[in-house]
C-alpha positions in Angstrom: 63.7 23.7 148.5 60.2 24.5 147.7 60.6 23.1 144.1 62.2 19.9 145.4 59.3 19.2 147.7 56.8 19.8 144.9 58.9 17.5 142.7 58.7 14.8 145.4 55.0 15.2 145.7 54.6 14.9 141.9 56.8 11.8 141.8 54.8 10.3 144.6 51.5 11.1 142.8 52.8 9.4 139.6 53.9 6.3 141.6 50.5 6.1 143.3 48.8 6.5 139.8 50.9 3.7 138.4 50.1 1.5 141.3 46.3 2.2 140.9 46.5 1.5 137.2 48.5 -1.7 137.8 45.9 -2.9 140.3 43.0 -2.1 137.9 44.8 -4.1 135.1 45.3 -7.0 137.5 41.6 -7.0 138.6 40.3 -6.8 135.0 42.6 -9.7 133.9 41.4 -11.9 136.8 37.7 -11.0 136.0 38.3 -12.0 132.4 39.8 -15.3 133.4 36.9 -15.9 135.7 34.4 -15.2 133.0 36.2 -17.6 130.6 36.2 -20.3 133.3 32.5 -19.7 133.9 31.7 -20.0 130.2 33.7 -23.2 130.0 31.8 -24.6 133.0 28.5 -23.7 131.4 29.5 -25.4 128.1 30.6 -28.5 130.0 27.4 -28.6 131.9 25.4 -28.4 128.7 27.5 -31.1 127.1 27.0 -33.4 130.1 23.3 -32.8 130.1 23.0 -33.4 126.3 25.1 -36.6 126.5 23.3 -37.8 129.6 20.0 -38.0 127.7 21.6 -40.9 125.7 24.0 -42.4 128.2 21.3 -43.6 130.5 20.4 -46.1 127.8 23.9 -47.5 127.7 22.8 -50.8 129.3 21.9 -54.3 128.3 18.2 -54.4 129.3 16.5 -51.6 127.5 12.9 -52.2 126.5 11.3 -51.3 123.2 9.9 -48.1 124.5 13.4 -47.0 125.7 14.6 -47.4 122.0 11.6 -45.4 120.8 12.4 -42.7 123.3 16.0 -42.5 122.0 14.7 -42.5 118.4 12.3 -39.6 119.1 15.0 -37.7 120.9 17.4 -38.1 118.0 14.7 -37.1 115.5 13.9 -33.9 117.5 17.6 -33.0 117.8 18.2 -33.6 114.1 15.3 -31.5 113.2 16.2 -28.7 115.6 19.8 -28.6 114.2 18.6 -28.6 110.6 19.9 -32.1 109.9 23.4 -30.8 110.2 25.8 -33.8 110.2 28.1 -32.2 112.8 25.3 -31.9 115.4 23.0 -34.7 114.5 22.4 -38.1 116.2 22.0 -41.5 114.4 20.2 -44.4 116.1 20.6 -47.9 114.8 18.6 -51.0 115.9 19.9 -54.3 114.6 17.8 -57.5 115.1 20.3 -59.8 113.4 18.7 -59.7 110.0 17.4 -56.2 109.6 18.8 -52.8 110.6 16.5 -49.9 111.4 17.9 -46.4 111.6 17.1 -42.8 112.5 19.4 -40.7 110.3 19.9 -37.0 109.9 17.6 -36.9 106.9 14.9 -34.3 106.4 12.9 -36.8 104.3 12.6 -39.2 107.2 9.1 -38.7 108.7 8.7 -38.5 112.5 7.8 -41.8 114.1 9.5 -43.8 111.3 12.7 -45.8 111.1 14.6 -46.3 107.8 14.9 -50.0 107.1 18.3 -51.3 105.9 19.4 -47.8 104.9 17.0 -47.9 102.0 13.9 -45.8 101.3 11.7 -48.2 103.2 10.1 -46.5 106.2 8.8 -48.5 109.2 6.3 -47.0 111.5 7.3 -46.9 115.1 3.7 -47.0 116.2 0.8 -49.1 114.9 -0.6 -47.8 111.6 -3.1 -48.9 109.1 -0.8 -48.1 106.2 2.1 -50.3 106.9 4.2 -52.5 109.2 5.1 -51.1 112.6 8.0 -52.0 114.9 5.6 -52.5 117.8 3.9 -55.2 115.7 7.3 -56.7 114.8 8.8 -56.7 118.3 5.3 -57.1 119.8 4.1 -58.2 123.2 3.0 -61.5 124.4 0.8 -62.2 127.4 2.0 -64.6 130.1 -0.3 -64.9 133.1 -2.1 -61.6 132.4 1.1 -59.6 132.2 2.6 -58.0 129.2 6.1 -59.1 128.3 7.9 -58.0 125.2 9.6 -60.5 122.9 12.9 -58.6 122.8 15.1 -56.6 125.1 17.7 -54.2 123.6 21.3 -54.2 124.4 23.2 -51.0 123.7 26.2 -51.9 121.5 27.9 -48.6 121.9 27.7 -44.8 121.9 29.9 -42.7 119.6 30.9 -39.1 120.2 31.6 -36.4 117.7 35.4 -35.7 118.0 34.9 -31.9 117.5 31.9 -31.2 119.7 32.1 -34.1 122.2 28.4 -34.7 121.8 26.8 -38.1 121.2 26.4 -38.6 117.5 25.5 -42.3 117.3 23.9 -45.0 119.5 23.5 -48.6 118.5 21.1 -51.2 119.9 20.9 -54.9 119.3 17.6 -56.8 119.8 18.1 -59.8 122.2 15.4 -62.5 122.7 13.7 -61.9 126.0 13.6 -65.2 127.9 
């Protein structure tokens, strides 16, 4: 009888041990899933924040300085990512006859657009050494107020299919009436 009671105690101890181990496995699996969900949520938040920097300009009444802001942002992102095609951003501005671009190109100087995808750089800001976009899209004064000759309509934002990040934004110059 004494051996039978010890055998029952040992069997109960083994069952309790199996239940504790099963509970630990369950808790660890739940924690692993929660960690993966947290990582996905952080990645989605970063993607939304990145894309939001460009999506606010997806409208029909951007001014010239909005386009410059997008161009500088694209330039900085391209430089930070080492001009990697996968993680870079292209900006295009079309005025009907000319196309000005910010491309993932390490040779493109800051504050410059590439004109018609050739090696002709246009300064964003006024410069003694060449034509600038501010001069080209310049301002005119009407009743002591500054009004720019063009507004810029966003013609679309493209997203990288792998990363989901914005990889291209296009603007079209529209005469400001």
